C-alpha positions as CSV (number, residue, x, y, z in Angstrom):
1,M,0.0,0.0,0.0
2,D,1.4,3.4,-1.0
3,F,1.0,6.2,1.5
4,S,-0.7,9.5,0.5
5,V,-2.6,12.2,2.3
6,D,-5.7,11.5,0.3
7,L,-5.6,7.8,1.3
8,L,-5.2,8.8,4.9
9,N,-8.2,11.1,4.8
10,K,-10.3,8.4,3.1
11,M,-9.3,5.9,5.8
12,E,-10.2,8.4,8.5
13,K,-13.7,9.0,7.0
14,E,-14.4,5.2,6.6
15,M,-13.4,4.4,10.2
16,T,-15.4,7.3,11.5
17,S,-18.5,6.1,9.6
18,D,-18.1,2.5,10.9
19,I,-17.7,3.8,14.5
20,Q,-20.9,5.8,14.1
21,K,-22.7,2.7,12.9
22,V,-21.5,0.8,16.0
23,L,-22.7,3.5,18.3
24,R,-26.1,3.7,16.6
25,T,-26.5,-0.1,16.7
26,L,-25.5,-0.2,20.4
27,N,-27.9,2.7,21.1
28,V,-25.2,4.9,22.7
29,F,-23.8,8.3,22.0
30,S,-20.0,7.9,22.5
31,V,-17.3,5.3,22.6
32,S,-16.9,5.9,26.3
33,E,-20.4,4.4,26.8
34,V,-19.5,1.2,25.1
35,T,-19.0,-1.5,27.8
36,E,-18.5,-5.3,27.6
37,S,-22.1,-6.0,28.7
38,V,-23.5,-3.7,26.1
39,L,-21.4,-5.5,23.4
40,I,-22.5,-8.9,24.6
41,A,-26.1,-8.0,24.4
42,K,-25.8,-6.8,20.8
43,L,-23.0,-8.8,19.3
44,H,-25.2,-11.8,18.3
45,K,-27.2,-9.6,16.0
46,N,-26.3,-9.8,12.3
47,P,-25.8,-6.0,11.6
48,M,-23.4,-5.7,14.6
49,A,-21.3,-8.7,13.4
50,K,-21.0,-7.2,9.9
51,I,-19.9,-3.9,11.4
52,V,-17.2,-5.5,13.6
53,I,-15.8,-7.4,10.6
54,S,-15.7,-4.2,8.6
55,L,-13.9,-2.4,11.4
56,L,-11.3,-5.2,11.7
57,N,-10.6,-4.9,7.9
58,L,-10.2,-1.1,8.3
59,V,-7.9,-1.5,11.3
60,E,-5.7,-4.0,9.3
61,Q,-5.5,-1.5,6.4
62,N,-4.8,1.3,8.8
63,I,-1.8,-0.6,10.3
64,E,-0.4,-1.1,6.8
65,L,-1.0,2.6,6.0
66,C,0.8,3.6,9.2
67,K,3.8,1.4,8.2
68,C,3.9,3.2,4.8
69,A,3.6,6.6,6.5
70,A,6.5,5.8,8.8
71,G,8.7,4.8,5.8
72,K,7.7,8.0,3.9
73,I,8.6,10.1,7.0
74,D,12.0,8.5,7.1
75,E,12.5,9.1,3.4
76,M,11.5,12.8,3.8
77,K,13.8,13.1,6.8
78,S,16.7,11.8,4.8
79,E,15.9,14.3,2.0
80,K,15.7,17.2,4.4
81,I,19.1,16.2,6.0
82,A,20.6,16.2,2.5
83,E,19.1,19.6,1.7
84,Q,20.4,21.1,5.0
85,K,23.9,19.8,4.2
86,Q,23.8,21.5,0.8
87,L,22.6,24.7,2.4
88,I,25.4,24.5,4.9
89,D,27.9,24.0,2.0
90,M,26.4,27.1,0.2
91,Q,26.7,29.2,3.4
92,Q,30.2,28.1,3.9
93,G,31.0,29.1,0.4
94,Q,29.7,32.6,1.0
95,I,31.7,32.9,4.2
96,N,34.8,31.8,2.5
97,S,34.2,34.4,-0.3
98,V,34.1,37.2,2.3
99,H,37.2,35.8,4.1
100,E,39.1,35.7,0.8
101,T,38.1,39.3,0.0
102,V,39.4,40.5,3.4
103,K,42.5,38.4,3.0
104,T,43.3,39.8,-0.5
105,E,42.6,43.4,0.5
106,M,44.8,43.2,3.6
107,K,47.6,41.5,1.7
108,S,47.4,44.4,-0.9
109,W,47.6,46.9,2.0
110,T,50.6,45.2,3.5
111,D,52.4,45.2,0.1
112,V,51.7,49.0,-0.3
113,V,53.0,49.7,3.2
114,K,56.3,47.8,2.5
115,K,56.9,49.6,-0.8
116,N,56.0,53.1,0.4
117,S,57.2,53.1,4.0
118,N,59.8,55.7,3.1
119,Q,57.7,57.8,0.8
120,R,55.4,60.6,1.7
121,Q,52.6,59.3,-0.4
122,G,52.6,55.9,1.3
123,K,50.3,57.0,4.1
124,Q,47.7,58.3,1.8
125,I,47.6,55.2,-0.4
126,T,47.5,53.0,2.7
127,E,44.4,54.8,4.1
128,N,42.6,54.6,0.7
129,T,43.3,50.9,0.5
130,I,41.9,50.3,4.0
131,K,38.8,52.3,3.2
132,H,38.3,50.3,-0.1
133,A,38.7,47.0,1.8
134,V,36.2,48.0,4.5
135,R,33.7,49.3,1.8
136,S,34.0,46.0,-0.1
137,V,33.4,43.9,2.9
138,N,30.5,46.0,4.1
139,E,28.9,45.9,0.6
140,E,29.3,42.1,0.4
141,E,27.8,41.7,3.9
142,R,24.8,43.9,3.0
143,K,24.2,42.3,-0.4
144,S,24.5,38.8,1.0
145,K,21.1,39.3,2.7
146,N,19.3,40.3,-0.5
147,V,17.5,38.2,-3.1
148,M,16.9,39.6,-6.6
149,I,13.7,38.5,-8.3
150,Y,13.5,38.8,-12.1
151,G,10.6,38.2,-14.5
152,C,7.8,39.0,-12.0
153,E,5.1,40.9,-14.0
154,E,4.8,44.6,-13.0
155,K,1.3,46.1,-13.1
156,D,0.4,49.7,-13.9
157,N,0.2,51.8,-10.8
158,E,1.3,48.8,-8.8
159,A,0.8,49.2,-5.0
160,D,3.3,48.0,-2.4
161,F,1.0,45.4,-1.0
162,E,0.7,43.9,-4.6
163,V,4.4,43.5,-4.8
164,R,4.5,41.9,-1.4
165,K,1.8,39.4,-2.4
166,A,3.6,38.6,-5.6
167,V,6.8,37.8,-3.7
168,K,4.9,35.8,-1.1
169,D,3.3,33.7,-3.9
170,I,6.7,33.2,-5.5
171,F,8.4,32.1,-2.3
172,D,5.4,29.8,-1.5
173,A,5.9,28.1,-4.9
174,T,9.5,27.2,-4.0
175,H,8.3,24.9,-1.2
176,M,11.1,26.1,1.0
177,F,11.4,25.1,4.6
178,P,11.8,26.8,7.0
179,F,10.0,29.8,5.5
180,V,12.0,33.0,5.6
181,N,11.0,36.4,6.9
182,V,11.1,39.3,4.4
183,C,12.3,42.5,6.1
184,D,11.7,44.8,3.1
185,L,11.2,44.6,-0.6
186,Y,10.8,47.0,-3.6
187,R,11.3,47.2,-7.3
188,I,14.6,48.8,-8.5
189,G,15.5,50.7,-11.6
190,K,13.7,53.2,-13.9
191,K,10.2,52.1,-14.9
192,E,9.8,51.6,-18.7
193,P,6.7,50.7,-20.7
194,G,6.3,47.0,-21.4
195,K,9.1,46.0,-19.1
196,S,9.0,44.6,-15.5
197,R,11.6,45.9,-13.1
198,P,13.4,43.4,-10.9
199,I,12.4,43.2,-7.2
200,K,14.9,43.3,-4.4
201,A,13.9,41.4,-1.3
202,I,15.8,42.0,1.9
203,L,16.0,39.0,4.3
204,E,17.2,38.6,7.8
205,S,20.4,36.7,7.0
206,A,22.7,35.2,4.3
207,S,21.5,31.7,5.3
208,D,17.9,32.7,4.5
209,V,19.1,33.8,1.1
210,A,20.9,30.5,0.6
211,N,17.6,28.7,1.6
212,V,15.6,30.6,-1.0
213,L,18.1,30.1,-3.8
214,F,18.4,26.4,-3.0
215,H,14.7,25.9,-3.5
216,A,14.3,28.3,-6.4
217,R,14.5,25.4,-8.9
218,N,11.0,24.3,-7.8
219,L,9.5,27.3,-9.6
220,K,10.0,25.5,-12.9
221,E,7.2,23.1,-11.8
222,R,4.7,25.9,-11.8
223,E,3.6,27.2,-15.2
224,K,2.9,30.6,-13.7
225,F,6.5,31.0,-12.5
226,K,8.4,29.3,-15.3
227,H,9.9,32.6,-16.3
228,V,10.7,33.9,-12.8
229,Y,14.3,33.8,-11.9
230,L,15.8,34.2,-8.4
231,G,19.4,35.2,-7.9
232,P,21.8,36.8,-5.4
233,D,22.3,40.6,-5.2
234,R,25.8,40.8,-6.7
235,T,28.3,43.7,-6.5
236,K,29.4,45.3,-9.8
237,Q,32.7,43.3,-9.6
238,D,30.8,40.1,-9.0
239,Q,28.3,40.9,-11.8
240,L,31.2,41.2,-14.3
241,A,32.8,38.0,-13.0
242,H,29.4,36.2,-13.2
243,N,28.8,37.4,-16.7
244,G,32.2,36.0,-17.7
245,L,31.3,32.6,-16.2
246,V,28.0,32.6,-18.0
247,K,29.7,33.1,-21.4
248,E,32.2,30.4,-20.5
249,M,29.4,28.0,-19.5
250,K,27.6,28.7,-22.8
251,L,30.7,27.7,-24.8
252,M,31.0,24.5,-22.7
253,I,27.4,23.6,-23.4
254,E,28.0,24.1,-27.2
255,K,30.9,21.7,-27.0
256,D,29.2,19.1,-24.8
257,S,25.5,19.2,-24.3
258,S,25.3,15.8,-22.6
259,K,25.7,17.3,-19.2
260,H,24.0,19.9,-17.0
261,Y,26.1,23.0,-16.2
262,Y,25.6,25.4,-13.3
263,I,27.4,28.1,-11.4
264,R,28.0,28.0,-7.7
265,N,30.4,29.8,-5.4
266,K,31.9,31.6,-8.5
267,K,32.8,28.3,-10.3
268,I,31.3,26.3,-13.1
269,W,30.1,22.8,-12.1
270,T,28.8,19.9,-14.2
271,V,26.5,16.9,-13.4
272,D,25.1,14.1,-15.5
273,K,21.7,14.7,-17.0
274,D,20.4,11.3,-15.8
275,L,20.7,12.5,-12.2
276,S,17.3,13.5,-10.9
277,A,18.4,16.4,-8.6
278,R,20.6,19.3,-9.7
279,P,21.8,22.0,-7.3
280,P,20.6,25.5,-8.2
281,S,22.8,28.1,-9.9
282,S,23.9,31.1,-7.9
């Protein structure tokens, strides 16, 4: 027996119906009123015997259904553990990216100090390098909490609550768990006729962003959201690097289309097409 919610609901209705038949036959109002003496007095009657047999069959089916449900729960638990592991890997990749930025900028600053320690202009260059490093880290930290939503239709004279509802519907369609809290959201860019501006959604943490992007692939299952794309809020430098990776990936696809290609943690990855699950691009 395969487990499903519909089958569980059907079983519940059938058991409730048979229990009500038992109560009516015994002339009582609740299960708590059913005693051994009441059953003995009525059990010899043909209708009561048929109901008991029916109940036994339902109980037997319910036991099998419970076994299937337990197996299904174990299966879902394993899937969730695998998803959480992938989320952790994505978060670790983001953390490593920030660490590398800081490391690179501080190394540059150290080199400048060594080369210009005896020059008057050395102090000014060092201060500018530090400021640039701090700005870069702050910008990455701020943008790491944002999700960009592309392809969401923009209505004429669209109200804020309509944008919020549209984003909620999109996030619902990803089937993400746990659900994330949106701190703020708004469309960005200049409005142009016939075009829909992207939406920036600000979440509570970078891990929430990773959760959203991980489940974004589920949007393809809904006809309404097939053309909606979710992505990270990249810095200008990251955008240029990402565009370069996209061009490189397109060339790889032209050379060998037998595999799936995707971008994660600023690298191009491949996976066989016969695999059922493919990690989302970022």
